N, CA, C and O atoms as CSV, one atom per row, in Angstrom:
chain,resi,resn,atom,element,x,y,z
A,1,MET,N,N,0.885,-1.178,-0.182
A,1,MET,CA,C,-0.089,-0.052,0.080
A,1,MET,C,C,0.831,1.248,0.113
A,1,MET,O,O,1.508,1.564,1.091
A,2,ALA,N,N,0.771,1.946,-1.058
A,2,ALA,CA,C,1.665,3.320,-1.222
A,2,ALA,C,C,0.830,4.409,-0.504
A,2,ALA,O,O,-0.391,4.555,-0.570
A,3,THR,N,N,1.700,5.121,0.175
A,3,THR,CA,C,1.239,6.165,0.710
A,3,THR,C,C,2.096,7.674,0.323
A,3,THR,O,O,3.289,7.639,0.019
A,4,THR,N,N,1.419,8.800,0.374
A,4,THR,CA,C,2.084,10.029,-0.066
A,4,THR,C,C,2.919,10.507,1.089
A,4,THR,O,O,2.463,10.599,2.229
A,5,PRO,N,N,4.233,10.828,0.742
A,5,PRO,CA,C,5.154,11.250,1.689
A,5,PRO,C,C,4.357,12.690,2.299
A,5,PRO,O,O,3.614,13.339,1.563
A,6,PRO,N,N,4.619,13.086,3.736
A,6,PRO,CA,C,4.010,13.883,4.296
A,6,PRO,C,C,4.331,15.479,3.752
A,6,PRO,O,O,3.592,16.427,4.017
A,7,ASN,N,N,5.450,15.569,3.026
A,7,ASN,CA,C,5.975,16.815,2.541
A,7,ASN,C,C,5.302,17.163,1.085
A,7,ASN,O,O,5.251,18.315,0.652
A,8,ARG,N,N,4.824,16.092,0.430
A,8,ARG,CA,C,4.071,16.273,-0.852
A,8,ARG,C,C,2.833,16.723,-0.683
A,8,ARG,O,O,2.257,16.563,0.393
A,9,MET,N,N,2.271,17.335,-1.703
A,9,MET,CA,C,0.970,17.914,-1.728
A,9,MET,C,C,0.114,16.844,-2.667
A,9,MET,O,O,0.534,16.505,-3.773
A,10,SER,N,N,-1.086,16.367,-2.127
A,10,SER,CA,C,-1.829,15.572,-2.672
A,10,SER,C,C,-2.505,16.271,-3.768
A,10,SER,O,O,-2.586,17.499,-3.763
A,11,PRO,N,N,-3.080,15.427,-4.871
A,11,PRO,CA,C,-3.723,16.129,-5.937
A,11,PRO,C,C,-5.007,16.910,-5.471
A,11,PRO,O,O,-5.390,17.767,-6.268
A,12,THR,N,N,-5.743,16.760,-4.307
A,12,THR,CA,C,-6.848,17.236,-4.216
A,12,THR,C,C,-6.613,18.300,-3.022
A,12,THR,O,O,-7.578,18.666,-2.351
A,13,ALA,N,N,-5.242,18.815,-2.756
A,13,ALA,CA,C,-4.919,19.726,-1.600
A,13,ALA,C,C,-5.511,20.951,-2.072
A,13,ALA,O,O,-6.073,21.616,-1.202
A,14,LEU,N,N,-5.519,21.458,-3.391
A,14,LEU,CA,C,-6.009,22.701,-3.573
A,14,LEU,C,C,-7.591,22.844,-3.245
A,14,LEU,O,O,-8.101,23.950,-3.066
A,15,MET,N,N,-8.286,21.696,-3.185
A,15,MET,CA,C,-9.634,21.787,-3.097
A,15,MET,C,C,-10.292,21.704,-1.541
A,15,MET,O,O,-11.489,21.779,-1.267
A,16,GLU,N,N,-9.087,21.513,-0.536
A,16,GLU,CA,C,-9.367,21.544,0.784
A,16,GLU,C,C,-9.397,22.989,1.312
A,16,GLU,O,O,-8.622,23.892,0.998
A,17,HIS,N,N,-10.501,23.049,2.228
A,17,HIS,CA,C,-10.594,24.494,2.818
A,17,HIS,C,C,-9.510,24.554,4.036
A,17,HIS,O,O,-9.282,23.723,4.915
A,18,ARG,N,N,-8.978,25.709,3.802
A,18,ARG,CA,C,-7.813,25.962,4.842
A,18,ARG,C,C,-8.088,27.273,5.685
A,18,ARG,O,O,-8.455,28.340,5.193
A,19,ARG,N,N,-7.859,27.038,7.016
A,19,ARG,CA,C,-8.145,28.088,8.018
A,19,ARG,C,C,-7.367,29.338,7.728
A,19,ARG,O,O,-7.833,30.466,7.886
A,20,TRP,N,N,-6.138,29.074,7.287
A,20,TRP,CA,C,-5.193,30.314,6.946
A,20,TRP,C,C,-6.031,31.376,5.990
A,20,TRP,O,O,-5.862,32.592,6.079
A,21,GLU,N,N,-6.780,30.874,5.240
A,21,GLU,CA,C,-7.477,31.784,4.281
A,21,GLU,C,C,-8.381,32.651,5.128
A,21,GLU,O,O,-8.441,33.866,4.936
A,22,ASP,N,N,-9.036,32.080,5.998
A,22,ASP,CA,C,-10.067,32.885,6.975
A,22,ASP,C,C,-9.212,33.758,7.672
A,22,ASP,O,O,-9.640,34.909,7.754
A,23,ILE,N,N,-7.982,33.506,8.265
A,23,ILE,CA,C,-7.192,34.318,9.067
A,23,ILE,C,C,-6.758,35.569,8.301
A,23,ILE,O,O,-6.808,36.719,8.739
A,24,VAL,N,N,-6.338,35.194,7.126
A,24,VAL,CA,C,-5.798,36.382,6.282
A,24,VAL,C,C,-7.065,37.132,6.086
A,24,VAL,O,O,-7.004,38.305,6.456
A,25,SER,N,N,-8.176,36.746,5.602
A,25,SER,CA,C,-9.270,37.554,5.478
A,25,SER,C,C,-9.767,38.441,6.598
A,25,SER,O,O,-10.380,39.499,6.457
A,26,MET,N,N,-9.425,37.877,7.697
A,26,MET,CA,C,-9.665,38.697,9.031
A,26,MET,C,C,-8.660,39.765,9.062
A,26,MET,O,O,-9.074,40.909,9.248
A,27,ALA,N,N,-7.448,39.576,8.914
A,27,ALA,CA,C,-6.349,40.567,8.943
A,27,ALA,C,C,-6.658,41.524,7.809
A,27,ALA,O,O,-6.383,42.693,8.080
A,28,LEU,N,N,-7.142,41.317,6.652
A,28,LEU,CA,C,-7.525,42.237,5.703
A,28,LEU,C,C,-8.549,42.977,6.110
A,28,LEU,O,O,-8.430,44.199,6.026
A,29,GLY,N,N,-9.632,42.468,6.576
A,29,GLY,CA,C,-10.920,43.240,7.175
A,29,GLY,C,C,-10.279,44.156,8.274
A,29,GLY,O,O,-10.704,45.311,8.278
A,30,LEU,N,N,-9.318,43.833,9.216
A,30,LEU,CA,C,-8.707,44.840,10.102
A,30,LEU,C,C,-8.096,45.923,9.515
A,30,LEU,O,O,-8.420,47.052,9.884
A,31,VAL,N,N,-7.198,45.750,8.592
A,31,VAL,CA,C,-6.475,46.727,7.890
A,31,VAL,C,C,-7.488,47.570,7.212
A,31,VAL,O,O,-7.418,48.787,7.381
A,32,ILE,N,N,-8.515,47.022,6.389
A,32,ILE,CA,C,-9.534,47.916,5.780
A,32,ILE,C,C,-10.375,48.744,6.819
A,32,ILE,O,O,-10.784,49.857,6.487
A,33,MET,N,N,-10.605,48.314,7.878
A,33,MET,CA,C,-11.325,48.888,8.880
A,33,MET,C,C,-10.750,50.195,9.331
A,33,MET,O,O,-11.356,51.257,9.469
A,34,VAL,N,N,-9.452,49.940,9.543
A,34,VAL,CA,C,-8.626,51.105,10.267
A,34,VAL,C,C,-7.958,52.050,9.179
A,34,VAL,O,O,-7.328,53.045,9.539
A,35,SER,N,N,-8.097,51.741,7.932
A,35,SER,CA,C,-7.303,52.307,6.894
A,35,SER,C,C,-7.618,54.008,6.788
A,35,SER,O,O,-6.739,54.818,6.492
A,36,PRO,N,N,-8.881,54.336,7.056
A,36,PRO,CA,C,-9.170,55.771,7.029
A,36,PRO,C,C,-8.663,56.362,8.183
A,36,PRO,O,O,-8.408,57.561,8.070
A,37,LEU,N,N,-8.461,55.878,9.192
A,37,LEU,CA,C,-7.897,56.609,10.353
A,37,LEU,C,C,-6.394,56.981,10.498
A,37,LEU,O,O,-5.984,57.818,11.303
A,38,PHE,N,N,-5.614,56.274,9.638
A,38,PHE,CA,C,-4.267,56.656,9.828
A,38,PHE,C,C,-3.773,57.330,8.316
A,38,PHE,O,O,-4.126,56.862,7.234
A,39,SER,N,N,-2.985,58.391,8.463
A,39,SER,CA,C,-2.480,59.089,7.295
A,39,SER,C,C,-1.670,58.339,6.457
A,39,SER,O,O,-1.484,58.723,5.302
A,40,PHE,N,N,-1.071,57.141,6.950
A,40,PHE,CA,C,-0.258,56.469,6.105
A,40,PHE,C,C,-0.869,55.967,4.818
A,40,PHE,O,O,-0.264,55.880,3.749
A,41,PHE,N,N,-2.323,55.596,5.064
A,41,PHE,CA,C,-3.086,55.164,3.826
A,41,PHE,C,C,-3.719,56.151,3.058
A,41,PHE,O,O,-4.233,55.837,1.985
A,42,GLY,N,N,-3.749,57.396,3.502
A,42,GLY,CA,C,-4.263,58.564,2.799
A,42,GLY,C,C,-5.262,59.323,3.486
A,42,GLY,O,O,-5.687,58.778,4.505
A,43,ASP,N,N,-5.764,60.475,3.187
A,43,ASP,CA,C,-6.665,61.281,3.827
A,43,ASP,C,C,-7.904,61.212,3.330
A,43,ASP,O,O,-7.981,61.370,2.111
A,44,THR,N,N,-9.134,60.976,4.059
A,44,THR,CA,C,-10.441,61.013,3.468
A,44,THR,C,C,-10.919,62.431,3.265
A,44,THR,O,O,-12.000,62.647,2.717
A,45,GLY,N,N,-10.179,63.346,3.670
A,45,GLY,CA,C,-10.642,64.812,3.315
A,45,GLY,C,C,-11.817,65.175,4.158
A,45,GLY,O,O,-12.557,66.100,3.825
A,46,GLY,N,N,-12.020,64.439,5.295
A,46,GLY,CA,C,-13.120,64.749,6.280
A,46,GLY,C,C,-14.332,64.235,5.916
A,46,GLY,O,O,-15.336,64.808,6.341
A,47,ASN,N,N,-14.463,63.155,5.133
A,47,ASN,CA,C,-15.455,62.477,4.665
A,47,ASN,C,C,-16.028,61.488,5.681
A,47,ASN,O,O,-15.499,60.377,5.671
A,48,THR,N,N,-17.021,61.697,6.560
A,48,THR,CA,C,-17.265,60.767,7.452
A,48,THR,C,C,-17.971,59.482,6.823
A,48,THR,O,O,-17.876,58.408,7.417
A,49,THR,N,N,-18.687,59.583,5.610
A,49,THR,CA,C,-19.214,58.479,4.982
A,49,THR,C,C,-18.218,57.376,4.643
A,49,THR,O,O,-18.356,56.169,4.842
A,50,VAL,N,N,-17.118,58.062,4.055
A,50,VAL,CA,C,-15.971,57.230,3.692
A,50,VAL,C,C,-15.440,56.304,4.977
A,50,VAL,O,O,-15.273,55.086,4.913
A,51,THR,N,N,-15.230,57.055,6.044
A,51,THR,CA,C,-14.683,56.420,7.316
A,51,THR,C,C,-15.773,55.336,7.847
A,51,THR,O,O,-15.488,54.173,8.132
A,52,GLY,N,N,-16.995,55.881,7.927
A,52,GLY,CA,C,-17.895,55.052,8.433
A,52,GLY,C,C,-18.196,53.792,7.619
A,52,GLY,O,O,-18.212,52.701,8.188
A,53,LEU,N,N,-18.441,53.907,6.274
A,53,LEU,CA,C,-18.728,52.768,5.387
A,53,LEU,C,C,-17.524,51.788,5.409
A,53,LEU,O,O,-17.679,50.577,5.564
A,54,THR,N,N,-16.299,52.391,5.242
A,54,THR,CA,C,-15.095,51.528,5.257
A,54,THR,C,C,-15.028,50.632,6.493
A,54,THR,O,O,-14.801,49.427,6.388
A,55,ALA,N,N,-15.227,51.233,7.652
A,55,ALA,CA,C,-15.246,50.630,9.052
A,55,ALA,C,C,-16.370,49.565,9.073
A,55,ALA,O,O,-16.152,48.464,9.579
A,56,LEU,N,N,-17.492,49.857,8.566
A,56,LEU,CA,C,-18.628,48.812,8.538
A,56,LEU,C,C,-18.296,47.675,7.661
A,56,LEU,O,O,-18.653,46.542,7.982
A,57,VAL,N,N,-17.599,47.909,6.515
A,57,VAL,CA,C,-17.212,46.746,5.409
A,57,VAL,C,C,-16.108,46.068,6.194
A,57,VAL,O,O,-16.205,44.862,6.424
A,58,GLY,N,N,-15.035,46.781,6.633
A,58,GLY,CA,C,-14.036,45.930,7.196
A,58,GLY,C,C,-14.524,45.123,8.431
A,58,GLY,O,O,-13.964,44.061,8.701
A,59,ALA,N,N,-15.528,45.580,9.174
A,59,ALA,CA,C,-15.912,44.808,10.380
A,59,ALA,C,C,-16.748,43.577,9.954
A,59,ALA,O,O,-16.701,42.542,10.618
A,60,ALA,N,N,-17.529,43.693,8.825
A,60,ALA,CA,C,-18.233,42.865,8.250
A,60,ALA,C,C,-17.289,41.590,7.733
A,60,ALA,O,O,-17.570,40.415,7.969
A,61,ILE,N,N,-16.186,42.006,7.030
A,61,ILE,CA,C,-15.271,41.013,6.478
A,61,ILE,C,C,-14.565,40.232,7.849
A,61,ILE,O,O,-14.290,39.033,7.812
A,62,ILE,N,N,-14.359,40.942,8.850
A,62,ILE,CA,C,-13.795,40.314,9.903
A,62,ILE,C,C,-14.912,39.126,10.545
A,62,ILE,O,O,-14.577,37.962,10.762
A,63,VAL,N,N,-16.040,39.574,10.750
A,63,VAL,CA,C,-17.229,38.694,11.266
A,63,VAL,C,C,-17.499,37.560,10.258
A,63,VAL,O,O,-17.694,36.433,10.711
A,64,LEU,N,N,-17.522,37.737,9.117
A,64,LEU,CA,C,-17.728,36.787,8.145
A,64,LEU,C,C,-16.603,35.844,8.104
A,64,LEU,O,O,-16.890,34.651,8.004
A,65,SER,N,N,-15.431,36.171,8.162
A,65,SER,CA,C,-14.120,35.241,8.194
A,65,SER,C,C,-14.183,34.470,9.457
A,65,SER,O,O,-13.924,33.266,9.475
A,66,GLY,N,N,-14.578,35.246,10.682
A,66,GLY,CA,C,-14.547,34.609,11.812
A,66,GLY,C,C,-15.614,33.385,11.963
A,66,GLY,O,O,-15.390,32.306,12.511
A,67,LEU,N,N,-16.893,33.832,11.312
A,67,LEU,CA,C,-18.063,32.790,11.340
A,67,LEU,C,C,-17.573,31.613,10.487
A,67,LEU,O,O,-17.967,30.477,10.750
A,68,GLU,N,N,-16.765,31.836,9.518
A,68,GLU,CA,C,-16.311,30.900,8.707
A,68,GLU,C,C,-15.432,29.777,9.361
A,68,GLU,O,O,-15.469,28.600,9.001
A,69,GLN,N,N,-14.626,30.280,10.378
A,69,GLN,CA,C,-13.923,29.467,11.237
A,69,GLN,C,C,-14.719,28.360,12.093
A,69,GLN,O,O,-14.283,27.254,12.412
A,70,LEU,N,N,-15.954,28.892,12.387
A,70,LEU,CA,C,-16.834,28.130,13.086
A,70,LEU,C,C,-17.598,27.193,12.277
A,70,LEU,O,O,-17.556,25.985,12.511
A,71,TRP,N,N,-18.355,27.734,11.256
A,71,TRP,CA,C,-19.344,27.112,10.220
A,71,TRP,C,C,-18.916,27.319,8.917
A,71,TRP,O,O,-18.674,28.461,8.528
A,72,LEU,N,N,-18.778,26.221,8.100
A,72,LEU,CA,C,-18.394,26.485,6.766
A,72,LEU,C,C,-19.576,26.450,5.964
A,72,LEU,O,O,-20.205,25.415,5.744
A,73,ARG,N,N,-19.920,27.735,5.468
A,73,ARG,CA,C,-21.106,27.946,4.706
A,73,ARG,C,C,-20.698,28.695,3.436
A,73,ARG,O,O,-19.803,29.539,3.406
A,74,ARG,N,N,-21.389,28.335,2.460
A,74,ARG,CA,C,-21.115,29.063,1.156
A,74,ARG,C,C,-21.763,30.453,1.143
A,74,ARG,O,O,-21.321,31.274,0.340
A,75,TRP,N,N,-22.727,30.778,1.924
A,75,TRP,CA,C,-23.130,32.199,1.885
A,75,TRP,C,C,-22.014,33.147,2.496
A,75,TRP,O,O,-21.952,34.305,2.082
A,76,GLU,N,N,-21.235,32.752,3.352
A,76,GLU,CA,C,-20.360,33.447,3.957
A,76,GLU,C,C,-19.293,33.931,3.002
A,76,GLU,O,O,-18.797,35.057,3.057
A,77,GLU,N,N,-18.933,32.867,2.001
A,77,GLU,CA,C,-17.819,33.324,1.083
A,77,GLU,C,C,-18.519,34.204,-0.151
A,77,GLU,O,O,-17.862,34.984,-0.841
A,78,ILE,N,N,-19.626,34.020,-0.289
A,78,ILE,CA,C,-20.436,34.889,-1.229
A,78,ILE,C,C,-20.221,36.382,-0.766
A,78,ILE,O,O,-19.695,37.310,-1.380
A,79,LEU,N,N,-20.819,36.343,0.582
A,79,LEU,CA,C,-20.764,37.870,1.008
A,79,LEU,C,C,-19.347,38.280,1.193
A,79,LEU,O,O,-19.158,39.474,0.961
A,80,LEU,N,N,-18.423,37.673,1.511
A,80,LEU,CA,C,-16.997,38.052,1.411
A,80,LEU,C,C,-16.656,38.609,0.153
A,80,LEU,O,O,-16.112,39.711,0.093
A,81,PHE,N,N,-16.929,37.945,-0.857
A,81,PHE,CA,C,-16.751,38.314,-2.394
A,81,PHE,C,C,-17.449,39.678,-2.526
A,81,PHE,O,O,-16.828,40.621,-3.015
A,82,ILE,N,N,-18.654,39.808,-2.129
A,82,ILE,CA,C,-19.514,41.123,-2.559
A,82,ILE,C,C,-18.710,42.083,-1.621
A,82,ILE,O,O,-18.486,43.135,-2.219
A,83,ALA,N,N,-18.267,42.077,-0.519
A,83,ALA,CA,C,-17.740,42.944,0.356
A,83,ALA,C,C,-16.395,43.409,-0.321
A,83,ALA,O,O,-16.060,44.594,-0.317
A,84,GLY,N,N,-15.570,42.319,-0.957
A,84,GLY,CA,C,-14.444,42.754,-1.673
A,84,GLY,C,C,-14.455,43.427,-2.898
A,84,GLY,O,O,-13.520,44.156,-3.227
A,85,ILE,N,N,-15.582,43.216,-3.700
A,85,ILE,CA,C,-15.954,43.871,-4.834
A,85,ILE,C,C,-16.405,45.392,-4.380
A,85,ILE,O,O,-16.092,46.392,-5.025
A,86,TRP,N,N,-17.111,45.408,-3.291
A,86,TRP,CA,C,-17.555,46.736,-2.890
A,86,TRP,C,C,-16.425,47.541,-2.595
A,86,TRP,O,O,-16.379,48.692,-3.031
A,87,MET,N,N,-15.430,47.031,-1.847
A,87,MET,CA,C,-14.277,47.990,-1.551
A,87,MET,C,C,-13.481,48.400,-2.765
A,87,MET,O,O,-12.792,49.420,-2.762
A,88,VAL,N,N,-13.584,47.582,-3.819
A,88,VAL,CA,C,-12.889,47.974,-5.216
A,88,VAL,C,C,-13.607,49.148,-5.801
A,88,VAL,O,O,-12.952,50.106,-6.212
A,89,ILE,N,N,-15.061,49.134,-5.873
A,89,ILE,CA,C,-15.800,50.166,-6.285
A,89,ILE,C,C,-15.989,51.298,-5.583
A,89,ILE,O,O,-16.262,52.358,-6.146
A,90,GLN,N,N,-15.865,51.183,-4.294
A,90,GLN,CA,C,-16.163,52.281,-3.330
A,90,GLN,C,C,-15.624,53.632,-3.673
A,90,GLN,O,O,-16.311,54.653,-3.656
A,91,PRO,N,N,-14.256,53.577,-4.010
A,91,PRO,CA,C,-13.680,54.755,-4.217
A,91,PRO,C,C,-14.271,55.529,-5.317
A,91,PRO,O,O,-14.355,56.757,-5.304
A,92,PHE,N,N,-14.694,54.742,-6.304
A,92,PHE,CA,C,-15.436,55.413,-7.727
A,92,PHE,C,C,-16.735,55.948,-7.171
A,92,PHE,O,O,-17.083,57.069,-7.544
A,93,VAL,N,N,-17.549,55.224,-6.257
A,93,VAL,CA,C,-18.861,55.497,-6.008
A,93,VAL,C,C,-18.872,56.733,-4.994
A,93,VAL,O,O,-19.665,57.645,-5.226
A,94,LEU,N,N,-18.107,56.800,-3.986
A,94,LEU,CA,C,-17.860,57.782,-3.088
A,94,LEU,C,C,-17.001,59.008,-3.506
A,94,LEU,O,O,-16.976,60.068,-2.880
A,95,ASN,N,N,-16.334,58.750,-4.585
A,95,ASN,CA,C,-15.400,59.926,-5.233
A,95,ASN,C,C,-14.408,60.192,-4.338
A,95,ASN,O,O,-14.506,61.302,-3.814
A,96,TYR,N,N,-13.427,59.481,-3.977
A,96,TYR,CA,C,-12.274,59.967,-3.137
A,96,TYR,C,C,-11.123,59.300,-3.823
A,96,TYR,O,O,-11.276,58.262,-4.466
A,97,GLY,N,N,-9.971,59.901,-3.683
A,97,GLY,CA,C,-8.709,59.426,-4.495
A,97,GLY,C,C,-7.472,59.394,-3.509
A,97,GLY,O,O,-7.469,59.324,-2.280
A,98,GLY,N,N,-6.438,59.463,-4.390
A,98,GLY,CA,C,-5.146,59.377,-3.707
A,98,GLY,C,C,-4.781,58.072,-3.120
A,98,GLY,O,O,-5.365,57.060,-3.508
A,99,THR,N,N,-3.838,58.013,-2.191
A,99,THR,CA,C,-3.450,56.822,-1.734
A,99,THR,C,C,-4.540,55.798,-1.216
A,99,THR,O,O,-4.543,54.619,-1.569
A,100,LEU,N,N,-5.422,56.323,-0.391
A,100,LEU,CA,C,-6.579,55.553,0.073
A,100,LEU,C,C,-7.235,54.818,-0.970
A,100,LEU,O,O,-7.510,53.632,-0.789
A,101,ARG,N,N,-7.527,55.430,-2.090
A,101,ARG,CA,C,-8.079,54.669,-3.160
A,101,ARG,C,C,-7.455,53.577,-3.768
A,101,ARG,O,O,-8.047,52.563,-4.141
A,102,ILE,N,N,-6.086,53.820,-3.881
A,102,ILE,CA,C,-5.498,52.693,-4.415
A,102,ILE,C,C,-5.326,51.346,-3.120
A,102,ILE,O,O,-5.410,50.135,-3.327
A,103,TRP,N,N,-5.113,51.923,-2.028
A,103,TRP,CA,C,-5.353,50.807,-0.943
A,103,TRP,C,C,-6.536,50.068,-0.937
A,103,TRP,O,O,-6.465,48.843,-0.834
A,104,HIS,N,N,-7.703,50.678,-1.039
A,104,HIS,CA,C,-8.933,50.175,-1.029
A,104,HIS,C,C,-9.192,49.268,-2.080
A,104,HIS,O,O,-9.766,48.195,-1.894
A,105,ILE,N,N,-8.684,49.763,-3.457
A,105,ILE,CA,C,-8.922,48.805,-4.591
A,105,ILE,C,C,-8.040,47.542,-4.486
A,105,ILE,O,O,-8.440,46.478,-4.958
A,106,VAL,N,N,-6.877,47.647,-3.888
A,106,VAL,CA,C,-5.957,46.521,-3.694
A,106,VAL,C,C,-6.450,45.626,-2.726
A,106,VAL,O,O,-6.609,44.452,-3.062
A,107,LEU,N,N,-6.740,46.014,-1.492
A,107,LEU,CA,C,-7.240,45.272,-0.441
A,107,LEU,C,C,-8.489,44.641,-0.732
A,107,LEU,O,O,-8.646,43.474,-0.375
A,108,GLY,N,N,-9.496,45.317,-1.394
A,108,GLY,CA,C,-10.774,44.670,-1.742
A,108,GLY,C,C,-10.544,43.796,-2.974
A,108,GLY,O,O,-11.349,42.877,-3.124
A,109,GLY,N,N,-9.591,43.935,-3.862
A,109,GLY,CA,C,-9.428,42.881,-4.857
A,109,GLY,C,C,-8.748,41.697,-4.172
A,109,GLY,O,O,-9.109,40.601,-4.600
A,110,VAL,N,N,-7.799,41.694,-3.154
A,110,VAL,CA,C,-7.385,40.546,-2.388
A,110,VAL,C,C,-8.506,39.983,-1.770
A,110,VAL,O,O,-8.659,38.794,-2.048
A,111,VAL,N,N,-9.222,40.402,-1.122
A,111,VAL,CA,C,-10.328,39.734,-0.349
A,111,VAL,C,C,-11.199,39.061,-1.085
A,111,VAL,O,O,-11.683,37.999,-0.691
A,112,ALA,N,N,-11.575,39.757,-2.559
A,112,ALA,CA,C,-12.449,39.028,-3.393
A,112,ALA,C,C,-11.847,37.840,-4.045
A,112,ALA,O,O,-12.446,36.792,-4.287
A,113,LEU,N,N,-10.598,38.104,-4.307
A,113,LEU,CA,C,-9.847,36.831,-4.807
A,113,LEU,C,C,-9.838,35.610,-3.964
A,113,LEU,O,O,-10.066,34.490,-4.420
A,114,LEU,N,N,-9.541,35.884,-2.600
A,114,LEU,CA,C,-9.356,35.072,-1.527
A,114,LEU,C,C,-10.873,34.328,-1.356
A,114,LEU,O,O,-10.970,33.128,-1.099
A,115,ALA,N,N,-11.822,35.054,-1.502
A,115,ALA,CA,C,-13.082,34.531,-1.411
A,115,ALA,C,C,-13.671,33.574,-2.580
A,115,ALA,O,O,-14.434,32.623,-2.411
A,116,LEU,N,N,-13.131,34.051,-3.821
A,116,LEU,CA,C,-13.316,33.186,-5.038
A,116,LEU,C,C,-12.411,31.868,-4.810
A,116,LEU,O,O,-12.894,30.754,-5.015
A,117,LEU,N,N,-11.286,32.014,-4.444
A,117,LEU,CA,C,-10.438,30.719,-4.269
A,117,LEU,C,C,-11.337,29.750,-3.157
A,117,LEU,O,O,-11.507,28.562,-3.431
A,118,GLU,N,N,-11.824,30.252,-2.058
A,118,GLU,CA,C,-12.497,29.488,-0.993
A,118,GLU,C,C,-13.919,28.808,-1.778
A,118,GLU,O,O,-14.322,27.668,-1.545
A,119,ILE,N,N,-14.466,29.612,-2.592
A,119,ILE,CA,C,-15.780,29.248,-3.120
A,119,ILE,C,C,-15.273,28.062,-4.180
A,119,ILE,O,O,-15.895,27.003,-4.265
A,120,TRP,N,N,-14.162,28.321,-4.930
A,120,TRP,CA,C,-13.756,27.093,-5.808
A,120,TRP,C,C,-13.234,25.827,-5.083
A,120,TRP,O,O,-13.429,24.722,-5.589
A,121,GLN,N,N,-12.573,25.966,-3.901
A,121,GLN,CA,C,-12.308,24.822,-3.203
A,121,GLN,C,C,-13.553,24.240,-2.616
A,121,GLN,O,O,-13.537,23.018,-2.466
A,122,ASP,N,N,-14.517,24.819,-2.294
A,122,ASP,CA,C,-15.694,24.287,-1.744
A,122,ASP,C,C,-16.768,23.900,-2.848
A,122,ASP,O,O,-17.884,23.606,-2.422
A,123,ARG,N,N,-16.586,23.873,-4.028
A,123,ARG,CA,C,-17.489,23.686,-5.229
A,123,ARG,C,C,-17.994,22.304,-5.137
A,123,ARG,O,O,-19.103,22.078,-5.619
A,124,ASN,N,N,-17.355,21.389,-4.604
A,124,ASN,CA,C,-17.905,19.846,-4.878
A,124,ASN,C,C,-18.182,19.466,-3.239
A,124,ASN,O,O,-18.273,18.268,-2.971
A,125,ARG,N,N,-18.299,20.329,-2.284
A,125,ARG,CA,C,-18.713,19.951,-1.083
A,125,ARG,C,C,-20.269,20.080,-0.966
A,125,ARG,O,O,-20.923,20.822,-1.698
A,126,ALA,N,N,-20.737,19.393,-0.105
A,126,ALA,CA,C,-22.184,19.450,0.084
A,126,ALA,C,C,-22.407,20.330,1.377
A,126,ALA,O,O,-22.499,19.907,2.529
A,127,LEU,N,N,-22.474,21.655,0.946
A,127,LEU,CA,C,-22.576,22.762,1.984
A,127,LEU,C,C,-23.971,23.289,1.979
A,127,LEU,O,O,-24.741,23.175,1.025
A,128,GLU,N,N,-24.236,23.861,3.086
A,128,GLU,CA,C,-25.566,24.562,3.175
A,128,GLU,C,C,-25.441,25.772,2.479
A,128,GLU,O,O,-24.428,26.464,2.585
A,129,ALA,N,N,-26.472,26.103,1.717
A,129,ALA,CA,C,-26.329,27.257,0.732
A,129,ALA,C,C,-26.344,28.614,1.639
A,129,ALA,O,O,-26.243,29.717,1.101
């Protein structure tokens, strides 16, 4: 009986759900949530809508990723994808620019791509919708 050495990746390894993805999503949510508060990321120009909405979306990403640690459900990943896409289009909808715009586009894109990876990994699993 042949076994796969422990240091080799099995052919189905990319299809397994990994917790590190949820932890990275939580960290990205935290960075998104606090990004308008630090001048390193750029200035919101006193726009409280940008600050409040960004904090709300960042908190949602943290909560959804945390829930995914407890219960693996498809709707959590779909909502993470939507939150990531929103962060990409938010600078254009709320019309702010500079460094903060670039950060939000990049961070939102990474969240959306990570959510797509998780959706792809779970595509053959019998998960609750």
